[in-house]
All heavy atoms as an XYZ file, in Angstrom:
900
protein
N     -48.919    141.577   -110.128
C     -49.496    142.537   -109.153
C     -49.357    143.956   -109.744
O     -48.344    144.303   -110.251
C     -48.777    142.409   -107.838
C     -49.230    143.364   -106.757
C     -48.402    143.151   -105.542
C     -48.700    144.226   -104.522
N     -47.885    144.090   -103.365
N     -50.409    144.731   -109.628
C     -50.352    146.151   -110.080
C     -50.406    147.063   -108.940
O     -51.162    146.871   -107.994
C     -51.515    146.398   -111.064
C     -51.165    146.280   -112.497
C     -52.256    146.783   -113.417
O     -53.070    147.597   -113.011
O     -52.215    146.311   -114.566
N     -49.600    148.069   -109.032
C     -49.616    149.142   -107.997
C     -50.542    150.251   -108.535
O     -50.267    150.756   -109.575
C     -48.207    149.691   -107.749
C     -48.218    150.881   -106.795
C     -47.279    148.574   -107.271
N     -51.577    150.577   -107.831
C     -52.471    151.684   -108.273
C     -51.733    152.988   -108.344
O     -50.973    153.312   -107.484
C     -53.602    151.663   -107.247
C     -53.041    151.014   -106.043
C     -51.977    150.078   -106.505
N     -51.964    153.664   -109.447
C     -51.338    154.954   -109.617
C     -52.413    155.925   -110.098
O     -52.830    155.785   -111.215
C     -50.177    154.863   -110.600
S     -49.224    156.357   -110.734
N     -52.835    156.809   -109.216
C     -53.939    157.752   -109.589
C     -53.350    158.816   -110.479
O     -52.179    159.207   -110.414
C     -54.425    158.375   -108.335
C     -54.708    157.429   -107.193
C     -56.186    157.172   -107.026
O     -56.983    157.966   -107.469
O     -56.489    156.127   -106.448
N     -54.190    159.343   -111.314
C     -53.767    160.531   -112.157
C     -54.034    161.778   -111.331
O     -54.919    161.843   -110.556
C     -54.611    160.580   -113.404
C     -54.337    159.462   -114.436
C     -55.023    159.764   -115.701
C     -53.957    160.178   -116.556
N     -53.825    160.276   -117.866
N     -53.142    162.726   -111.516
C     -53.265    164.004   -110.843
C     -54.535    164.736   -111.353
O     -54.596    165.062   -112.519
C     -52.057    164.881   -111.041
C     -52.079    166.219   -110.341
C     -52.115    166.044   -108.842
C     -50.832    167.070   -110.730
N     -55.500    164.925   -110.485
C     -56.762    165.546   -110.833
C     -57.207    166.387   -109.660
O     -56.796    166.188   -108.558
C     -57.790    164.471   -111.168
N     -58.117    167.357   -109.941
C     -58.563    168.166   -108.846
C     -59.234    167.293   -107.789
O     -59.990    166.371   -108.062
C     -59.615    169.058   -109.541
C     -59.219    169.140   -110.967
C     -58.588    167.764   -111.249
N     -58.983    167.556   -106.497
C     -59.562    166.807   -105.407
C     -58.812    165.611   -104.936
O     -59.155    165.029   -103.965
N     -57.757    165.206   -105.704
C     -56.991    164.048   -105.267
C     -56.072    164.338   -104.108
O     -55.873    163.541   -103.258
C     -56.261    163.455   -106.439
C     -56.639    162.087   -106.595
C     -54.762    163.538   -106.366
C     -56.393    161.161   -107.583
N     -55.527    165.565   -104.090
C     -54.664    165.962   -102.999
C     -55.509    166.829   -101.975
O     -56.375    167.557   -102.415
C     -53.532    166.852   -103.550
C     -52.473    166.143   -104.436
C     -51.514    167.178   -105.032
C     -51.742    165.132   -103.656
N     -55.108    166.740   -100.739
C     -55.783    167.676    -99.755
C     -55.449    169.104   -100.121
O     -54.460    169.357   -100.807
C     -55.187    167.271    -98.421
C     -54.200    166.181    -98.664
C     -54.191    165.897   -100.108
N     -56.202    170.045    -99.605
C     -55.905    171.487    -99.898
C     -54.551    171.899    -99.468
O     -53.872    172.618   -100.174
C     -56.966    172.366    -99.252
C     -58.316    172.206    -99.898
O     -58.403    171.851   -101.063
N     -59.382    172.478    -99.156
N     -54.125    171.462    -98.275
C     -52.835    171.840    -97.733
C     -51.960    170.568    -97.558
O     -52.473    169.590    -97.050
C     -52.970    172.448    -96.334
C     -51.604    172.794    -95.713
C     -53.792    173.784    -96.446
N     -50.779    170.599    -98.133
C     -49.847    169.467    -97.954
C     -48.499    170.011    -97.456
O     -48.208    171.215    -97.556
C     -49.648    168.647    -99.285
C     -50.936    167.979    -99.664
C     -49.162    169.538   -100.421
N     -47.704    169.116    -96.975
C     -46.352    169.443    -96.505
C     -45.379    168.602    -97.301
O     -45.687    167.449    -97.645
C     -46.232    169.135    -94.997
C     -47.150    169.985    -94.150
C     -48.464    169.541    -93.923
C     -46.766    171.200    -93.652
C     -49.296    170.337    -93.162
C     -47.612    171.996    -92.899
C     -48.892    171.530    -92.674
O     -49.712    172.329    -91.941
N     -44.242    169.150    -97.590
C     -43.252    168.416    -98.314
C     -41.859    168.695    -97.786
O     -41.686    169.695    -97.087
C     -43.295    168.743    -99.850
C     -42.980    170.173   -100.172
S     -43.186    170.546   -101.938
C     -41.680    169.839   -102.614
N     -40.955    167.824    -98.053
C     -39.605    167.941    -97.600
C     -38.767    168.573    -98.712
O     -38.891    168.165    -99.895
C     -38.957    166.608    -97.243
C     -39.670    165.838    -96.165
C     -38.961    164.477    -95.933
C     -39.731    166.638    -94.845
N     -37.921    169.497    -98.393
C     -36.988    170.031    -99.365
C     -35.587    169.910    -98.793
O     -35.386    170.010    -97.614
C     -37.303    171.501    -99.775
C     -37.246    172.398    -98.582
C     -38.606    171.634   -100.488
C     -37.195    173.908    -98.937
N     -34.667    169.672    -99.680
C     -33.259    169.594    -99.269
C     -32.735    171.004    -99.130
O     -33.060    171.880    -99.964
C     -32.483    168.796   -100.313
C     -31.088    168.458    -99.832
O     -30.241    169.349    -99.711
O     -30.886    167.246    -99.614
N     -31.920    171.309    -98.161
C     -31.445    172.623    -97.942
C     -30.494    173.136    -99.060
O     -30.404    174.313    -99.306
C     -30.681    172.683    -96.611
C     -31.579    172.554    -95.461
C     -30.781    172.747    -94.166
N     -31.560    172.322    -93.037
C     -32.201    173.150    -92.178
N     -32.100    174.422    -92.447
N     -32.891    172.703    -91.213
N     -29.905    172.217    -99.874
C     -28.985    172.636   -100.888
C     -29.578    172.555   -102.280
O     -29.250    173.372   -103.151
C     -27.665    171.854   -100.851
O     -28.013    170.461   -100.935
C     -26.973    172.087    -99.528
N     -30.431    171.560   -102.558
C     -30.900    171.382   -103.919
C     -32.412    171.595   -104.014
O     -33.025    171.281   -105.064
C     -30.568    169.957   -104.522
C     -31.100    168.875   -103.580
C     -29.131    169.837   -104.742
C     -30.932    167.505   -104.156
N     -33.006    172.140   -103.049
C     -34.445    172.497   -103.005
C     -35.347    171.256   -103.067
O     -35.601    170.657   -102.096
C     -34.793    173.534   -104.052
C     -34.096    174.845   -103.841
C     -34.414    175.836   -104.886
O     -35.295    175.598   -105.750
O     -33.756    176.898   -104.901
N     -35.843    170.888   -104.252
C     -36.747    169.748   -104.372
C     -36.041    168.473   -104.007
O     -34.944    168.181   -104.526
C     -37.328    169.659   -105.781
C     -38.356    170.680   -106.168
C     -38.788    170.480   -107.587
C     -39.568    170.595   -105.249
N     -36.632    167.693   -103.143
C     -36.071    166.419   -102.714
C     -36.762    165.258   -103.435
O     -37.602    164.605   -102.797
C     -36.126    166.279   -101.230
C     -35.371    165.092   -100.675
O     -34.434    164.666   -101.351
O     -35.727    164.567    -99.614
N     -36.506    165.091   -104.699
C     -37.119    164.011   -105.444
C     -36.262    162.749   -105.291
O     -35.010    162.857   -105.370
C     -37.204    164.333   -106.930
N     -36.923    161.665   -104.994
C     -36.146    160.389   -104.751
C     -36.712    159.307   -105.655
O     -37.925    159.296   -105.988
C     -36.361    159.967   -103.256
C     -35.764    160.989   -102.301
C     -36.031    160.741   -100.870
N     -36.295    159.384   -100.486
C     -36.914    159.061    -99.371
N     -37.310    160.022    -98.559
N     -37.174    157.809    -99.060
N     -35.855    158.384   -106.065
C     -36.346    157.270   -106.918
C     -37.252    156.364   -106.093
O     -37.107    156.224   -104.892
C     -35.057    156.524   -107.389
C     -33.955    157.088   -106.546
C     -34.420    158.377   -105.870
N     -38.223    155.747   -106.768
C     -39.167    154.867   -106.102
C     -38.465    153.695   -105.477
O     -39.035    153.037   -104.536
C     -40.279    154.470   -107.069
C     -41.218    155.553   -107.494
C     -42.192    155.021   -108.571
C     -42.031    156.049   -106.261
N     -37.313    153.308   -105.932
C     -36.617    152.118   -105.384
C     -36.226    152.368   -103.927
O     -35.906    151.407   -103.200
C     -35.399    151.731   -106.240
C     -34.290    152.763   -106.231
C     -33.165    152.295   -107.131
C     -32.109    153.358   -107.305
N     -31.115    152.999   -108.275
N     -36.217    153.570   -103.450
C     -35.855    153.900   -102.071
C     -36.993    153.644   -101.093
O     -36.840    153.735    -99.914
C     -35.412    155.322   -101.935
C     -34.063    155.595   -102.568
C     -33.554    156.980   -102.324
O     -34.094    157.691   -101.481
O     -32.634    157.394   -103.042
N     -38.179    153.323   -101.666
C     -39.354    153.056   -100.820
C     -39.632    151.589   -100.831
O     -39.946    150.995   -101.885
C     -40.559    153.807   -101.348
C     -40.378    155.311   -101.390
C     -39.975    155.896   -102.590
C     -40.484    156.083   -100.256
C     -39.764    157.286   -102.621
C     -40.298    157.480   -100.315
C     -39.946    158.049   -101.462
N     -39.516    150.848    -99.666
C     -39.691    149.428    -99.668
C     -41.082    148.943   -100.101
O     -41.183    147.836   -100.619
C     -39.470    149.042    -98.183
C     -39.434    150.302    -97.403
C     -39.238    151.447    -98.368
N     -42.151    149.747    -99.972
C     -43.449    149.332   -100.373
C     -43.584    149.191   -101.877
O     -44.551    148.615   -102.396
C     -44.532    150.262    -99.803
C     -44.472    151.646   -100.245
C     -43.708    152.612    -99.346
O     -42.822    152.141    -98.626
O     -43.992    153.789    -99.391
N     -42.690    149.723   -102.630
C     -42.679    149.679   -104.088
C     -41.585    148.721   -104.646
O     -41.149    148.858   -105.801
C     -42.542    151.036   -104.704
C     -43.687    151.938   -104.269
C     -43.426    153.084   -103.536
C     -44.997    151.677   -104.596
C     -44.422    153.913   -103.133
C     -46.007    152.500   -104.189
C     -45.731    153.643   -103.462
N     -41.100    147.786   -103.867
C     -40.080    146.924   -104.305
C     -40.509    145.898   -105.354
O     -39.715    145.330   -106.058
C     -39.507    146.110   -103.103
O     -40.464    145.322   -102.535
N     -41.844    145.765   -105.527
C     -42.337    144.810   -106.499
C     -42.445    145.419   -107.875
O     -42.748    144.724   -108.865
C     -43.732    144.286   -106.127
O     -44.626    145.365   -106.099
N     -42.123    146.701   -108.027
C     -42.177    147.343   -109.370
C     -41.013    146.877   -110.207
O     -39.976    146.466   -109.721
C     -42.121    148.898   -109.157
C     -43.286    149.569   -108.457
C     -42.974    151.033   -108.259
C     -44.555    149.363   -109.220
N     -41.190    147.058   -111.517
C     -40.121    146.745   -112.443
C     -38.970    147.720   -112.238
O     -39.128    148.802   -111.669
C     -40.617    146.802   -113.905
O     -40.949    148.101   -114.216
N     -37.745    147.359   -112.711
C     -36.622    148.234   -112.520
C     -36.815    149.590   -113.183
O     -36.416    150.629   -112.632
C     -35.375    147.560   -113.117
C     -34.799    146.488   -112.259
C     -33.484    145.942   -112.780
O     -32.698    146.716   -113.332
O     -33.267    144.737   -112.670
N     -37.450    149.605   -114.374
C     -37.693    150.855   -115.061
C     -38.591    151.749   -114.218
O     -38.329    152.977   -114.056
C     -38.332    150.628   -116.419
C     -38.759    151.887   -117.085
C     -37.403    149.817   -117.326
N     -39.626    151.175   -113.636
C     -40.544    151.980   -112.792
C     -39.867    152.415   -111.530
O     -40.127    153.494   -110.974
C     -41.782    151.195   -112.429
C     -42.638    150.837   -113.676
C     -43.187    152.117   -114.387
O     -43.395    153.135   -113.738
O     -43.413    152.018   -115.602
N     -38.987    151.626   -110.978
C     -38.326    151.972   -109.722
C     -37.342    153.134   -109.907
O     -36.979    153.774   -108.931
C     -37.571    150.782   -109.153
C     -38.498    149.736   -108.512
C     -37.710    148.628   -107.826
O     -36.527    148.655   -107.737
N     -38.515    147.647   -107.370
N     -36.921    153.384   -111.123
C     -36.033    154.491   -111.393
C     -36.769    155.855   -111.503
O     -36.145    156.912   -111.531
C     -35.211    154.252   -112.665
C     -34.239    153.138   -112.530
C     -33.193    153.335   -111.458
O     -32.742    154.439   -111.289
O     -32.906    152.346   -110.778
N     -38.089    155.815   -111.597
C     -38.841    157.065   -111.638
C     -38.677    157.871   -110.359
O     -38.644    157.243   -109.283
C     -40.332    156.770   -111.932
C     -40.579    156.220   -113.290
C     -42.091    156.005   -113.478
N     -42.410    155.542   -114.769
C     -42.721    156.364   -115.797
N     -42.765    157.709   -115.594
N     -42.990    155.912   -116.930
N     -38.652    159.162   -110.473
C     -38.501    159.992   -109.270
C     -39.835    160.511   -108.772
O     -40.717    160.853   -109.576
C     -37.560    161.193   -109.622
C     -36.113    160.779   -109.621
N     -35.571    160.149   -110.695
C     -35.155    160.930   -108.698
C     -34.314    159.894   -110.440
N     -34.047    160.339   -109.231
N     -39.967    160.607   -107.451
C     -41.181    161.056   -106.836
C     -40.847    162.042   -105.735
O     -39.763    162.052   -105.132
C     -41.893    159.858   -106.183
N     -41.809    162.858   -105.491
C     -41.771    163.845   -104.359
C     -42.728    163.330   -103.271
O     -43.854    163.008   -103.577
C     -42.198    165.258   -104.751
C     -41.203    165.835   -105.808
C     -42.257    166.157   -103.582
C     -41.656    167.180   -106.320
N     -42.260    163.218   -102.078
C     -43.095    162.785   -100.970
C     -43.869    163.972   -100.400
O     -43.316    165.014   -100.144
C     -42.231    162.204    -99.811
S     -41.506    160.607   -100.206
N     -45.152    163.725   -100.286
C     -46.020    164.766    -99.676
C     -46.641    164.161    -98.407
O     -46.799    162.933    -98.328
C     -47.141    165.132   -100.650
C     -46.698    165.679   -102.039
C     -47.912    165.885   -102.920
C     -45.890    166.988   -101.864
N     -46.979    165.044    -97.490
C     -47.568    164.612    -96.243
C     -48.829    165.455    -95.986
O     -48.844    166.642    -96.290
C     -46.562    164.814    -95.094
C     -45.272    164.034    -95.267
C     -44.211    164.580    -95.974
C     -45.170    162.779    -94.819
C     -43.008    163.958    -96.117
C     -43.963    162.011    -95.017
C     -42.944    162.612    -95.691
N     -49.839    164.832    -95.393
C     -51.061    165.577    -95.134
C     -51.003    166.316    -93.830
O     -51.827    167.194    -93.583
C     -52.257    164.619    -95.141
O     -52.089    163.601    -94.186
N     -50.065    165.941    -92.941
C     -49.893    166.783    -91.717
C     -48.427    167.037    -91.427
O     -47.545    166.270    -91.807
C     -50.635    166.078    -90.537
C     -50.056    164.749    -90.171
O     -48.799    164.638    -89.984
N     -50.881    163.719    -90.088
N     -48.213    168.056    -90.710
C     -46.816    168.501    -90.414
C     -46.112    167.548    -89.514
O     -44.860    167.385    -89.657
C     -46.922    169.906    -89.790
C     -45.536    170.577    -89.605
C     -45.656    171.980    -89.059
O     -46.687    172.340    -88.503
N     -44.622    172.741    -89.208
N     -46.726    166.930    -88.593
C     -46.051    166.031    -87.684
C     -45.426    164.849    -88.436
O     -44.298    164.474    -88.233
C     -47.060    165.499    -86.609
C     -46.456    164.484    -85.690
C     -47.378    164.064    -84.639
N     -47.402    165.139    -83.620
C     -48.235    165.228    -82.644
N     -49.227    164.352    -82.545
N     -48.142    166.208    -81.766
N     -46.193    164.288    -89.337
C     -45.629    163.144    -90.170
C     -44.476    163.600    -90.979
O     -43.473    162.852    -91.145
C     -46.745    162.539    -91.043
N     -44.542    164.779    -91.541
C     -43.438    165.285    -92.326
C     -42.214    165.493    -91.512
O     -41.157    165.178    -91.925
C     -43.862    166.621    -93.025
N     -42.361    166.033    -90.274
C     -41.200    166.284    -89.440
C     -40.557    164.973    -89.022
O     -39.340    164.905    -88.837
C     -41.597    167.078    -88.223
C     -41.774    168.535    -88.572
C     -41.992    169.409    -87.344
C     -42.036    170.846    -87.737
N     -42.082    171.730    -86.565
N     -41.331    163.915    -88.863
C     -40.760    162.611    -88.519
C     -39.879    162.057    -89.574
O     -38.917    161.383    -89.360
C     -41.883    161.612    -88.198
C     -42.253    161.598    -86.726
C     -43.178    160.477    -86.433
N     -44.519    161.106    -86.377
C     -45.615    160.520    -86.919
N     -45.587    159.348    -87.421
N     -46.766    161.174    -86.849
N     -40.211    162.363    -90.861
C     -39.433    161.869    -91.985
C     -38.322    162.821    -92.367
O     -37.541    162.525    -93.297
C     -40.361    161.700    -93.181
O     -41.358    160.722    -92.881
N     -38.242    163.953    -91.756
C     -37.250    164.986    -92.128
C     -35.832    164.594    -91.695
O     -35.613    164.202    -90.564
C     -37.676    166.275    -91.488
S     -36.753    167.706    -92.082
N     -34.926    164.650    -92.598
C     -33.498    164.354    -92.359
C     -32.764    165.582    -91.884
O     -33.320    166.711    -91.799
N     -31.518    165.392    -91.582
C     -30.709    166.493    -91.053
C     -30.519    167.616    -92.063
O     -30.465    168.810    -91.662
C     -29.313    165.918    -90.725
C     -28.352    166.887    -90.131
C     -27.100    166.182    -89.747
N     -26.910    166.417    -88.352
C     -26.038    165.844    -87.594
N     -25.313    164.858    -88.038
N     -25.886    166.180    -86.330
N     -30.400    167.335    -93.343
C     -30.199    168.387    -94.334
C     -31.532    168.779    -95.034
O     -31.452    169.334    -96.155
C     -29.182    167.905    -95.396
C     -27.794    167.772    -94.813
O     -27.444    168.494    -93.875
N     -27.048    166.827    -95.309
N     -32.603    168.490    -94.451
C     -33.911    168.800    -95.009
C     -34.689    169.674    -94.066
O     -34.377    169.866    -92.952
C     -34.731    167.481    -95.247
C     -34.103    166.554    -96.187
C     -34.888    165.239    -96.196
O     -35.301    164.711    -95.166
N     -35.046    164.643    -97.363
N     -35.727    170.266    -94.682
C     -36.657    171.005    -93.854
C     -38.057    170.770    -94.413
O     -38.225    170.479    -95.613
C     -36.289    172.477    -93.750
C     -36.363    173.225    -94.978
C     -35.916    174.641    -94.839
N     -36.147    175.336    -96.084
C     -36.432    176.594    -96.185
N     -36.495    177.347    -95.121
N     -36.629    177.164    -97.350
N     -39.073    171.043    -93.608
C     -40.485    170.865    -94.014
C     -41.018    172.207    -94.463
O     -40.806    173.202    -93.759
C     -41.279    170.304    -92.803
C     -42.725    170.240    -93.178
C     -40.745    168.960    -92.398
N     -41.673    172.228    -95.548
C     -42.384    173.430    -95.959
C     -43.845    173.133    -96.169
O     -44.250    172.004    -96.531
C     -41.814    174.077    -97.228
C     -41.948    173.159    -98.453
C     -40.411    174.514    -97.048
C     -41.689    173.869    -99.771
N     -44.710    174.087    -95.916
C     -46.107    173.973    -96.080
C     -46.480    174.491    -97.478
O     -46.046    175.553    -97.902
C     -46.825    174.857    -95.025
C     -48.319    174.828    -95.098
C     -48.900    175.692    -94.018
C     -50.436    175.678    -94.026
N     -50.976    176.493    -92.959
N     -47.273    173.722    -98.157
C     -47.760    174.072    -99.497
C     -49.249    174.377    -99.277
O     -50.087    173.464    -99.174
C     -47.612    172.983   -100.566
C     -48.120    173.359   -101.889
C     -46.142    172.544   -100.645
N     -49.588    175.664    -99.116
C     -50.961    176.024    -98.756
C     -52.018    175.786    -99.831
O     -53.200    175.739    -99.512
C     -50.860    177.568    -98.437
C     -49.633    178.021    -99.138
C     -48.735    176.869    -99.252
N     -51.603    175.572   -101.048
C     -52.533    175.318   -102.131
C     -51.955    174.174   -102.993
O     -51.033    174.388   -103.713
C     -52.771    176.565   -103.001
C     -53.818    176.324   -104.092
O     -54.487    175.267   -104.096
O     -53.964    177.209   -104.916
N     -52.520    172.996   -102.871
C     -51.950    171.823   -103.565
C     -52.211    171.903   -105.069
O     -51.606    171.098   -105.803
C     -52.537    170.516   -103.003
O     -53.945    170.480   -103.225
N     -52.944    172.904   -105.580
C     -53.092    173.059   -106.995
C     -51.787    173.460   -107.701
O     -51.666    173.419   -108.892
C     -54.197    174.063   -107.324
C     -55.574    173.545   -107.013
O     -55.833    172.307   -107.107
N     -56.446    174.389   -106.634
N     -50.846    173.908   -106.886
C     -49.531    174.255   -107.426
C     -48.874    173.085   -108.157
O     -48.148    173.334   -109.141
C     -48.601    174.820   -106.301
C     -48.098    173.729   -105.411
C     -47.426    175.590   -106.885
N     -49.231    171.865   -107.811
C     -48.598    170.746   -108.509
C     -49.240    170.560   -109.888
O     -48.585    170.116   -110.819
C     -48.811    169.450   -107.702
C     -48.016    169.496   -106.378
C     -48.667    169.697   -105.196
C     -46.658    169.384   -106.405
C     -47.950    169.790   -104.014
C     -45.869    169.483   -105.225
C     -46.550    169.674   -104.020
N     -50.506    170.903   -110.058
C     -51.109    170.882   -111.381
C     -50.563    172.023   -112.237
O     -50.268    171.829   -113.406
C     -52.631    171.064   -111.266
O     -53.202    170.009   -110.567
N     -50.346    173.140   -111.645
C     -49.836    174.325   -112.338
C     -48.404    174.099   -112.837
O     -48.020    174.427   -113.934
C     -49.985    175.620   -111.501
C     -51.433    175.916   -111.257
C     -49.243    176.761   -112.169
C     -51.684    176.966   -110.185
N     -47.599    173.504   -111.926
C     -46.184    173.286   -112.220
C     -45.896    171.948   -112.799
O     -44.716    171.509   -112.831
C     -45.347    173.542   -110.983
O     -45.709    172.592   -110.021
N     -46.867    171.232   -113.256
C     -46.733    169.868   -113.758
C     -45.646    169.725   -114.875
O     -44.743    168.880   -114.822
C     -48.039    169.363   -114.261
C     -48.062    168.007   -114.829
C     -49.418    167.628   -115.299
N     -49.299    166.466   -116.125
C     -50.190    166.021   -116.934
N     -51.298    166.703   -117.082
N     -49.992    164.952   -117.653
N     -45.690    170.667   -115.855
C     -44.698    170.600   -116.934
C     -43.259    170.860   -116.448
O     -42.373    170.182   -116.893
C     -45.060    171.578   -118.038
O     -45.061    172.899   -117.506
N     -43.134    171.720   -115.429
C     -41.804    171.989   -114.916
C     -41.281    170.749   -114.134
O     -40.128    170.371   -114.319
C     -41.846    173.181   -113.905
C     -40.609    173.377   -113.143
C     -39.524    173.993   -113.731
C     -40.516    173.003   -111.802
C     -38.319    174.153   -113.039
C     -39.357    173.235   -111.096
C     -38.232    173.752   -111.734
N     -42.168    170.112   -113.378
C     -41.732    168.898   -112.684
C     -41.352    167.802   -113.647
O     -40.367    167.140   -113.441
C     -42.865    168.469   -111.713
C     -43.191    169.408   -110.550
C     -44.417    168.959   -109.841
C     -42.033    169.466   -109.594
N     -42.131    167.627   -114.701
C     -41.816    166.591   -115.695
C     -40.542    166.851   -116.390
O     -39.731    165.913   -116.665
C     -42.955    166.434   -116.704
C     -44.261    165.874   -116.180
C     -45.371    165.989   -117.185
C     -44.066    164.434   -115.774
N     -40.227    168.103   -116.663
C     -38.922    168.455   -117.275
C     -37.741    168.081   -116.331
O     -36.660    167.758   -116.788
C     -38.839    169.934   -117.576
C     -39.600    170.384   -118.765
C     -39.613    171.879   -118.954
O     -38.756    172.595   -118.315
O     -40.373    172.371   -119.791
N     -37.923    168.162   -115.048
C     -36.920    167.840   -114.074
C     -36.854    166.331   -113.800
O     -36.067    165.866   -112.984
C     -37.181    168.595   -112.760
C     -37.075    170.087   -113.000
C     -36.471    170.921   -111.959
N     -35.480    170.301   -111.114
C     -35.155    170.877   -109.929
N     -35.716    171.989   -109.584
N     -34.222    170.340   -109.198
N     -37.709    165.557   -114.445
C     -37.643    164.113   -114.284
C     -38.507    163.608   -113.148
O     -38.481    162.400   -112.815
N     -39.364    164.446   -112.610
C     -40.252    164.041   -111.509
C     -41.565    163.635   -112.102
O     -42.281    164.465   -112.648
C     -40.391    165.179   -110.478
C     -39.028    165.551   -109.905
C     -41.380    164.796   -109.392
C     -39.029    166.857   -109.172
N     -41.900    162.355   -112.012
C     -43.110    161.852   -112.684
C     -44.165    161.402   -111.697
O     -45.273    161.019   -112.118
C     -42.780    160.709   -113.636
O     -42.129    159.679   -112.901
C     -41.872    161.179   -114.791
N     -43.846    161.337   -110.408
C     -44.759    160.833   -109.425
C     -44.781    161.703   -108.178
O     -43.795    162.354   -107.803
C     -44.383    159.419   -108.971
C     -44.328    158.385   -110.094
C     -45.734    158.003   -110.514
N     -45.697    156.946   -111.475
C     -45.836    157.139   -112.843
N     -46.017    158.326   -113.274
N     -45.819    156.123   -113.651
N     -45.904    161.744   -107.531
C     -46.098    162.270   -106.202
C     -46.484    161.111   -105.288
O     -47.196    160.218   -105.705
C     -47.192    163.381   -106.157
C     -46.994    164.563   -107.064
C     -48.266    165.496   -106.968
C     -45.775    165.364   -106.690
N     -45.989    161.163   -104.060
C     -46.276    160.095   -103.155
C     -46.946    160.637   -101.928
O     -46.341    161.450   -101.210
C     -44.989    159.315   -102.809
C     -45.067    158.201   -101.820
C     -45.990    157.108   -102.338
C     -43.712    157.642   -101.526
N     -48.217    160.353   -101.724
C     -48.967    160.832   -100.549
C     -49.505    159.678    -99.751
O     -50.430    159.005   -100.203
C     -50.069    161.763   -101.000
C     -51.013    162.299    -99.885
C     -50.205    163.278    -98.995
C     -52.220    162.976   -100.473
N     -48.925    159.386    -98.598
C     -49.381    158.366    -97.670
C     -49.555    156.978    -98.400
O     -50.556    156.366    -98.314
C     -50.663    158.776    -97.007
C     -50.513    160.037    -96.160
C     -51.809    160.576    -95.651
O     -52.923    160.132    -96.081
O     -51.741    161.498    -94.797
N     -48.539    156.593    -99.157
C     -48.514    155.262    -99.770
C     -49.247    155.208   -101.102
O     -49.275    154.127   -101.744
N     -49.871    156.336   -101.552
C     -50.552    156.346   -102.809
C     -49.701    157.100   -103.844
O     -49.243    158.198   -103.598
C     -51.917    157.050   -102.675
C     -52.631    157.192   -103.979
C     -52.789    156.355   -101.640
N     -49.486    156.443   -104.988
C     -48.775    157.069   -106.079
C     -49.701    157.926   -106.904
O     -50.790    157.475   -107.260
C     -48.106    156.037   -106.985
C     -46.786    155.435   -106.553
C     -46.343    154.324   -107.487
C     -45.714    156.497   -106.406
N     -49.273    159.110   -107.238
C     -50.051    159.991   -108.072
C     -49.201    160.348   -109.317
O     -48.046    160.865   -109.161
C     -50.464    161.269   -107.318
C     -51.298    160.887   -106.087
C     -51.232    162.184   -108.203
C     -51.473    161.977   -105.085
N     -49.699    160.016   -110.505
C     -48.920    160.215   -111.721
C     -49.095    161.644   -112.235
O     -50.165    162.166   -112.353
C     -49.392    159.249   -112.755
N     -47.929    162.228   -112.538
C     -47.904    163.523   -113.220
C     -47.939    163.338   -114.722
O     -48.407    164.264   -115.402
C     -46.687    164.331   -112.796
C     -46.576    164.720   -111.311
C     -45.233    165.349   -111.014
C     -47.722    165.718   -110.993
N     -47.456    162.244   -115.206
C     -47.472    161.996   -116.656
C     -48.785    161.272   -116.945
O     -49.672    161.228   -116.161
C     -46.205    161.194   -117.081
C     -46.051    159.884   -116.319
O     -46.899    159.579   -115.467
O     -45.010    159.237   -116.541
N     -48.855    160.694   -118.171
C     -50.115    160.164   -118.609
C     -50.379    158.655   -118.308
O     -51.312    158.111   -118.804
C     -50.244    160.335   -120.154
C     -50.369    161.802   -120.502
O     -50.925    162.610   -119.712
O     -49.831    162.200   -121.604
N     -49.554    158.056   -117.485
C     -49.721    156.659   -117.177
C     -50.701    156.525   -116.002
O     -50.640    157.242   -115.026
C     -48.399    156.010   -116.769
C     -47.444    155.926   -117.968
C     -46.217    155.107   -117.604
O     -46.279    154.352   -116.700
O     -45.233    155.341   -118.287
N     -51.577    155.570   -116.093
C     -52.606    155.356   -115.029
C     -52.336    154.264   -114.048
O     -52.684    154.352   -112.910
N     -51.678    153.203   -114.486
C     -51.356    152.139   -113.524
C     -49.927    151.611   -113.915
O     -49.492    151.720   -115.067
C     -52.344    150.990   -113.628
O     -52.370    150.448   -114.891
N     -49.345    150.970   -112.913
C     -47.971    150.506   -113.126
C     -47.990    148.990   -112.885
O     -48.530    148.451   -111.912
C     -47.023    151.098   -112.058
C     -47.134    152.626   -112.187
C     -45.648    150.614   -112.244
C     -46.374    153.309   -111.002
N     -47.417    148.265   -113.828
C     -47.293    146.824   -113.652
C     -45.993    146.504   -112.884
O     -44.991    147.141   -113.074
C     -47.241    146.127   -115.003
O     -48.428    146.352   -115.716
N     -46.115    145.471   -112.045
C     -44.920    145.073   -111.318
C     -44.106    144.149   -112.166
O     -44.535    143.640   -113.212
C     -45.300    144.385   -110.014
O     -45.972    143.172   -110.347
N     -42.877    143.821   -111.722
C     -42.009    142.951   -112.458
C     -42.580    141.534   -112.410
O     -43.269    141.134   -111.486
C     -40.616    142.960   -111.924
O     -40.615    142.609   -110.519
N     -42.289    140.726   -113.441
C     -42.926    139.447   -113.596
C     -42.299    138.433   -112.676
O     -42.772    137.323   -112.452
C     -42.813    138.958   -115.024
O     -41.461    138.917   -115.431
N     -41.073    138.727   -112.054
C     -40.414    137.723   -111.261
C     -40.916    137.719   -109.796
O     -40.443    136.966   -108.958
C     -38.868    137.974   -111.257
C     -38.530    139.362   -110.788
O     -39.350    140.291   -110.921
O     -37.415    139.527   -110.266
N     -41.946    138.549   -109.486
C     -42.478    138.570   -108.114
C     -43.514    137.512   -107.902
O     -44.360    137.281   -108.625
C     -43.147    139.917   -107.799
O     -42.188    140.922   -107.816
């Protein structure tokens, strides 16, 4: 089974997105293994870090933890502009409503063979 992973390109993200940030470490990048819908990925792929994005503020607030807050990103092109910075920090994926968006050059992810 392959999990579709779109490449970051113009028009893939809505114009305005919301994201969660941790109050102490700013960017709240989490490994993909923390998301149950990606449990079929290989261990290597599950260790990749992703930033969760939301298309509306209400959904973002529902996922917001005690030490987090929701911020509005008024121009989603900021992810294209800051792509090299995110990759340096080990963030290789964006997650928007169950869709993986690759910041690096990989287009699709193969799941582990034991599934």
